[in-house]
C-alpha positions in Angstrom: 64.7 50.8 93.2 64.5 47.1 92.2 67.2 44.2 92.7 67.2 43.1 89.3 71.1 41.1 89.8 70.5 38.0 91.9 73.6 36.2 90.8 74.9 39.0 92.8 72.6 39.1 95.6 73.4 34.8 95.5 77.2 35.3 95.8 77.4 38.1 98.7 74.8 36.2 101.0 77.4 32.8 100.5 79.6 35.2 102.1 77.9 36.7 104.8 77.0 32.5 105.5 80.5 31.9 105.5 81.9 34.7 107.7 79.1 33.7 110.0 80.7 29.8 109.9 84.2 31.3 110.5 82.8 33.3 113.4 81.0 29.9 115.2 84.6 28.2 114.1 86.8 30.7 116.7 84.4 29.6 119.8 85.7 27.6 122.2 84.9 23.9 122.1 81.3 22.8 123.5 80.2 19.8 126.3 80.1 17.0 126.1 80.2 15.1 122.8 82.5 17.7 121.0 85.0 17.8 124.2 85.3 14.7 124.4 86.1 14.4 120.7 88.2 17.3 120.8 90.1 15.2 123.2 90.2 12.0 121.4 92.2 13.8 118.5 94.7 15.2 121.0 95.1 12.1 122.5 95.6 10.0 119.2 97.9 12.7 117.8 100.1 12.5 121.1 100.0 8.7 121.3 100.4 8.1 117.3 98.0 5.5 117.5 95.6 5.8 114.5 94.2 2.1 114.2 93.3 2.2 118.2 91.8 4.8 119.5 92.1 5.6 123.3 89.7 8.4 125.6 91.4 9.1 128.7 94.4 6.3 128.5 91.3 3.9 128.2 89.8 1.6 125.1 87.6 3.9 123.2 84.2 1.8 121.4 81.6 4.5 120.1 82.4 6.9 117.0 84.2 5.5 114.2 87.8 7.1 113.5 87.3 9.6 111.3 87.4 13.0 113.2 89.9 11.7 115.2 92.0 10.9 113.0 91.4 14.8 110.7 91.0 17.1 113.9 94.3 15.3 115.1 96.4 15.9 111.8 94.7 19.3 112.0 96.4 19.9 115.2 99.6 18.4 113.9 99.4 20.9 111.1 98.0 24.1 112.8 98.4 23.5 116.7 95.8 22.5 119.0 93.2 25.1 119.0 89.6 25.5 118.1 89.4 26.1 114.9 92.0 23.7 113.8 89.1 21.2 116.1 86.5 22.5 113.3 88.4 22.6 110.1 87.8 19.0 109.1 84.0 19.1 109.5 83.4 22.7 108.6 85.5 21.3 105.1 82.8 18.6 104.7 80.0 21.1 106.0 80.9 23.4 102.4 81.5 19.7 100.9 77.6 19.2 101.5 76.9 22.7 100.2 78.7 22.2 97.0 77.1 18.8 96.6 74.1 19.3 96.8 73.6 22.1 94.9 75.6 20.1 92.3 72.9 17.9 92.6 69.8 20.2 92.4 71.8 21.3 89.8 71.6 18.1 87.6 67.6 16.6 88.6 66.3 20.1 88.7 67.6 23.9 87.1 70.6 26.2 88.6 68.0 28.9 90.5 66.5 25.0 92.2 70.2 24.9 93.3 71.0 28.3 94.8 67.5 27.8 96.6 68.0 24.6 97.9 71.7 26.1 98.8 70.9 28.9 101.1 68.0 27.0 102.5 70.3 24.3 104.0 73.0 27.0 104.7 71.1 29.1 106.7 69.0 26.9 108.9 69.8 25.9 112.6 71.0 22.1 112.1 74.0 23.8 109.8 74.8 26.6 111.9 75.5 24.3 115.2 77.0 21.3 113.6 79.6 24.6 112.5 79.5 25.7 116.1 79.4 22.3 118.5 81.4 20.0 115.8 80.1 15.7 116.5 81.1 13.4 114.1 77.0 14.6 111.8 78.9 17.2 109.8 81.2 14.7 108.6 78.6 12.2 107.7 76.0 15.1 106.2 78.7 16.6 103.8 79.7 12.8 102.9 76.6 11.4 102.6 74.8 14.4 99.7 78.5 13.9 98.3 78.2 10.2 97.5 74.2 10.9 96.6 75.1 13.4 93.9 78.3 11.0 92.7 75.7 8.3 91.9 72.8 10.4 90.3 75.6 11.3 88.0 77.1 7.9 87.3 72.8 6.5 87.2 72.5 9.5 84.2 76.0 9.3 82.5 77.2 5.8 83.4 80.9 7.2 83.3 82.7 5.0 86.3 84.8 7.6 87.9 81.3 9.0 89.6 80.8 5.2 90.7 84.8 5.3 92.4 83.8 8.4 93.8 80.3 7.6 95.3 82.1 4.6 96.6 85.1 7.1 98.0 82.1 8.9 99.7 80.2 6.2 101.0 83.3 5.1 102.8 83.9 8.5 103.9 80.2 8.6 106.0 80.6 4.8 107.4 84.0 6.5 108.5 82.8 9.3 110.0 79.7 7.7 111.7 78.7 3.8 110.7 76.0 2.1 108.8 73.6 5.2 108.5 75.9 6.0 106.2 74.9 2.7 103.9 71.2 2.8 105.3 70.4 6.6 103.7 72.2 6.0 100.6 69.9 2.5 100.0 66.9 4.0 100.7 67.6 6.8 98.6 69.3 5.7 95.5 67.0 2.4 96.3 63.6 3.8 96.4 64.0 6.0 93.1 64.9 3.2 91.5 62.4 0.8 92.6 59.5 3.6 91.7 60.8 4.2 88.8 61.6 0.4 87.8 65.3 1.1 87.0 65.6 -3.0 87.3 68.4 -2.7 84.3 70.2 -0.4 87.0 68.7 -2.4 90.4 70.5 -5.2 88.6 74.1 -3.6 88.0 76.7 -5.5 88.6 79.0 -2.6 89.4 76.9 -1.8 93.0 78.8 -5.1 94.3 82.5 -3.7 92.9 81.4 -1.0 94.7 80.4 -2.7 97.9 84.6 -4.1 97.4 85.5 -1.3 97.4 84.2 0.4 100.3 85.6 -2.8 102.5 88.9 -2.1 101.0 89.0 1.9 102.1 87.1 0.3 105.4 90.0 -1.9 106.6 92.7 -0.2 108.1 89.6 1.2 110.1 88.4 -2.7 110.7 92.0 -4.1 111.5 92.6 -1.5 114.2 89.1 -2.6 116.2 89.8 -6.2 115.3 93.3 -6.1 116.9 91.7 -4.0 120.0 88.8 -5.2 121.1 88.1 -8.5 118.8 91.5 -10.7 120.0 91.5 -9.7 123.5 88.1 -11.4 125.2 89.4 -10.9 128.3 88.4 -6.7 128.1 85.6 -5.0 129.9 84.6 -1.9 127.9 81.7 0.2 128.9 80.1 -2.7 130.6 80.0 -5.3 128.2 82.8 -8.7 128.6 85.3 -8.9 125.7 83.2 -7.2 122.7 83.5 -7.4 119.7 84.3 -4.2 117.8 83.9 -5.2 114.6 80.2 -6.6 114.8 79.8 -3.2 117.5 81.1 -1.3 114.3 78.7 -3.1 111.3 76.0 -3.9 113.6 75.0 -2.7 116.9 76.4 0.7 116.9 73.4 1.4 114.2 70.9 -1.5 113.9 71.5 -2.3 117.8 69.8 1.3 118.5 66.5 0.2 117.2 66.4 -3.9 118.0 68.1 -2.7 121.8 71.2 -4.1 121.5 73.3 -1.2 122.4 74.4 0.0 125.3 73.1 3.4 124.6 69.3 4.4 125.8 66.6 6.6 126.7 63.8 5.2 124.9 62.5 8.8 123.4 59.2 8.4 122.1 58.5 8.0 118.0 57.8 11.0 117.6 60.7 12.6 118.9 61.9 13.8 115.8 59.0 15.7 115.1 59.2 17.8 117.7 62.8 18.4 117.2 63.6 19.5 113.3 60.6 22.4 114.3 63.9 24.3 115.5 66.6 22.5 113.7 65.3 22.7 110.0 64.4 26.4 111.0 64.0 29.0 109.7 62.3 27.0 106.4 60.5 24.3 109.0 57.1 26.1 108.0 57.6 26.1 104.0 59.4 22.6 104.6 55.8 21.0 106.1 54.1 21.3 103.3 56.6 21.2 100.9 57.0 17.9 102.0 53.1 16.5 101.5 53.1 18.2 98.0 56.0 15.6 97.3 54.5 13.3 98.4 51.4 14.1 96.4 53.8 14.0 93.6 55.3 10.2 94.3 51.0 9.3 93.5 50.7 11.6 90.7 53.8 11.0 88.9 54.5 14.5 88.5 57.9 14.6 90.2 61.0 15.1 88.6 63.6 13.3 90.7 62.2 10.9 94.0 66.0 10.5 95.9 65.1 13.2 98.2 62.0 12.1 98.9 63.2 8.5 99.9 66.3 10.1 101.0 64.8 12.0 104.2 61.3 9.9 105.2 63.1 6.0 105.3 66.1 7.0 107.5 63.5 9.9 109.3 61.2 7.0 110.2 63.3 4.1 110.5 65.8 6.8 113.3 62.4 7.5 114.9 62.3 4.0 116.1 65.6 4.1 117.7 65.7 3.3 121.5 68.4 6.1 121.5 67.6 9.9 120.2 69.3 13.2 120.2 68.3 15.6 118.2 71.4 15.6 115.7 70.6 12.4 114.3 68.7 13.8 112.1 70.7 16.7 110.4 72.0 14.3 107.7 69.0 13.9 106.4 67.9 18.1 105.9 70.2 18.2 102.3 66.7 16.6 101.2 64.6 18.6 103.4 66.5 21.7 101.5 65.6 20.2 98.3 62.5 19.4 99.0 61.8 22.5 100.2 63.7 24.5 97.0 61.5 23.1 94.2 58.4 23.4 96.6 58.7 27.6 96.6 59.8 27.6 92.9 57.0 25.2 91.7 54.0 27.4 93.7 51.5 29.6 91.1 51.5 33.2 91.6 48.4 32.7 94.0 49.7 30.6 96.8 53.2 32.9 96.5 51.1 35.4 97.5 49.3 33.1 100.6 52.7 32.1 101.4 54.3 35.4 101.7 51.6 37.1 103.4 51.5 34.2 106.2 55.2 34.4 106.6 57.2 37.3 106.2 55.2 38.5 108.9 56.1 35.5 111.5 59.9 35.8 110.1 60.2 38.7 112.3 60.4 36.7 115.4 63.8 35.9 113.9 65.2 40.1 114.9 62.9 39.5 117.9 64.9 36.9 119.0 68.0 38.8 118.1 67.2 41.6 119.8 66.3 39.8 123.0 69.8 38.3 123.1 71.9 41.4 122.6 69.6 43.9 125.1 68.4 41.6 127.5 70.2 38.3 127.7 73.3 39.5 127.7 73.2 43.6 127.1 75.2 44.2 124.9 77.5 47.8 124.6 79.3 46.7 121.2 78.0 49.2 118.0 78.6 46.4 115.5 76.7 43.9 116.9 73.5 46.5 117.0 74.5 48.0 114.1 74.0 44.5 112.8 71.0 43.7 114.2 69.1 47.3 112.9 70.6 46.6 108.9 69.4 42.8 109.3 66.2 44.1 109.9 66.0 46.8 107.2 67.5 44.1 104.8 65.1 42.1 105.8 61.6 44.2 104.7 64.3 45.7 101.8 64.5 42.5 100.0 60.8 41.6 100.1 59.1 44.7 99.3 62.0 45.7 96.2 62.4 41.4 94.4 60.2 41.0 91.8 56.5 40.6 93.6 55.3 37.0 93.0 58.7 35.6 92.4 59.7 33.1 94.7 63.4 34.8 95.2 60.9 37.7 97.8 60.8 34.8 100.0 64.1 33.2 99.6 66.2 36.3 100.7 64.7 38.0 103.3 64.2 34.7 105.4 68.1 33.8 104.2 69.3 37.4 105.9 67.2 37.3 108.6 68.9 33.6 109.4 71.8 35.3 108.5 71.6 38.0 111.1 70.5 35.8 113.6 73.9 33.3 113.1 75.8 36.5 113.7 74.7 37.3 116.7 74.8 34.1 118.0 78.3 33.5 117.6 79.7 37.4 118.5 77.3 37.6 121.3 75.3 34.7 122.6 77.4 32.1 122.4 80.8 33.7 123.6 78.8 34.6 126.2 77.2 30.8 127.1 80.3 29.5 126.7 82.0 31.5 130.2 79.8 29.6 132.2 81.9 26.5 130.8 83.7 26.0 134.2 85.8 22.8 132.8 87.4 25.0 130.0 87.7 28.4 131.8 90.0 26.6 134.5 91.8 24.4 131.6 92.6 27.4 130.1 93.6 29.2 133.7 95.7 26.1 133.4 97.5 25.6 130.7 98.0 29.8 131.1 99.7 30.0 134.5 100.1 26.5 135.8 101.0 23.8 132.5 103.4 21.6 134.5 101.9 21.1 137.5 100.6 18.5 139.0 96.7 19.1 138.4 93.9 17.3 139.4 90.5 17.1 139.9 89.1 17.1 143.6 85.3 15.7 144.5 84.6 16.3 141.0 83.8 14.4 138.0 86.1 14.5 134.9 85.3 17.5 132.5 86.4 16.8 128.7 86.7 20.5 128.1 89.1 20.6 131.4 91.0 17.7 129.8 91.2 19.3 126.1 91.8 23.0 127.2 94.8 22.0 129.8 96.0 19.6 127.4 96.6 17.1 130.4 94.2 14.4 131.3 93.2 15.5 134.3 92.0 12.5 137.3 90.7 12.6 140.4 93.2 13.2 143.5 94.1 10.8 146.1 92.5 11.9 149.1 95.4 10.2 151.1 97.8 12.1 149.8 97.1 15.6 149.5 100.0 16.6 151.7 102.3 14.6 149.9 101.6 16.8 146.4 104.5 19.3 145.9 103.8 22.6 145.9 101.9 24.7 142.6 99.7 21.2 143.0 95.6 22.2 140.9 93.3 21.1 142.0 89.3 21.4 139.8 86.9 21.8 142.6 83.0 21.5 143.6 81.4 23.0 146.2 81.3 19.7 147.9 85.3 19.8 147.8 86.3 23.5 148.3 84.0 22.8 151.6 86.4 19.8 152.5 89.9 22.1 151.3 88.8 24.9 153.3 88.2 22.6 156.7 90.8 20.0 156.4 93.7 21.8 154.6 93.2 25.3 154.5 96.9 25.8 155.4 98.2 24.0 152.1 95.5 24.5 149.8 94.6 27.9 148.6 91.7 29.0 145.8 92.8 30.5 143.3 89.6 31.4 141.2 86.0 30.5 141.2 83.9 29.9 137.9 80.2 29.8 137.3 79.1 26.6 135.9 76.3 26.0 133.7 75.7 23.4 131.2 75.2 25.0 128.2 74.4 22.8 126.0 70.9 22.6 127.6 69.6 26.5 128.4 66.4 26.9 130.2 64.4 30.1 130.4 65.6 31.0 134.1 69.3 31.0 133.1 68.8 32.7 130.0 67.5 36.1 132.6 70.0 38.2 134.1 67.4 38.6 137.1 67.1 34.6 137.7 70.3 33.3 136.5 72.6 33.2 139.7 69.6 31.2 140.8 70.9 28.4 138.0 74.3 28.2 138.9 76.5 25.6 140.6 80.4 27.3 141.6 83.5 25.3 141.0 86.8 26.2 141.9 90.5 26.0 141.0 93.1 25.5 144.2 96.5 25.4 144.2 98.7 24.0 146.9 101.2 26.6 148.6 102.9 25.2 151.4 
């Protein structure tokens, strides 16, 4: 039996990917960033303060407001729950897939478009952006959409595409700041300089586009000016009278390189060289030779387009000089990596494909080993569905490899893509649902919302938890230890182990423990936590107390 209907296989693969995305959208929101952003969006929905952003009732000066705007509107329309918070970002991520497909179709062909779309849709970073929603999904979708529209404009000279590019760039800048502008300039500017397209470079319409972007940014800028620039007396994040406009246009992005930004962790220059090894799995070992091949093509003048190479390399190097780095900062560059990898796979000669197949096909069985560890060891499952998916995925992996036409690039694309889809399904149905049970703040917030909503709720000897605020739908502030006896009956306290000891010792007659929660920072996994026999030693305990008299 041979698998010849590649178009059908592509559609089935996309459908399976969407199913995994939806499963991730149903999962709890993760600490720290996503839970913080969800809380801000919830506060915005309640206060209707869309131009001036607040968090826990205080001035917020960090990320631009697009995610907060869209998620708060989603909450208003669909209710406050996980799916509603994640939906806007996932729609942008889907826009990113469509834009990547159209970009490749424009510069390459339909086959390359399919390859790049599947590569991008199944990399670990894309699954993570669907699950752990921050601003990166919005930025990624808006940026590659802008690149696609500018590409169409360069080829057709149709003003409507330039208008859409202006909209896309404005959305990207309202998602995460000036980094969107840097990416577009790097990708398009590098390409135009390389091709010596002076007519396009000095096109006066770019200036009109900049004006259009500024007009679209004006509501956000007005809010920043009203909230910060008119109030030099404010003290925000350790800064006296910060300018909201200067922070947005300079400090937030360029300040990370100059050192002016107050966020600094001084990671080394090679930080992203390490993190991309996981972020772009399972395609990273194909991307590395693909990148060198693309660079070589520039020097030999055999490239089809250079937008992808400049769009990846220049921002990657710029971000690597930042004084503050986190792995998700380079997620926006992965559509370019997907295009580079897709072109590499399709353009290889037969002997090269044979060698790549022999090297990689055995390696990617490790994906199924990891899936097996998830459902049989880390968090043992009895679900017939999960075990069946694992087995069927393993069978399909080899079936695609042996039944697709020999030496065809599809023979590598589909087995690897389905290995990633299978692992994504297992992570969405087993690994993450089990991990999130250890997000104590979320568990306590849900308990309060179900059994204590309306009663006073305080922290006791415990730091703030954004997930606690979000799931309780209440800003939970520290208790005043001098007024503990005066709190009404039914008051709940979220306490640390230190708080529990003091409550039991000093208030044992009036405050009773209602629930105990296991806590682990689930975004910072460790081997000992994943090992069931070692897990208990890695956990902290959190407690929910209620005043009974």
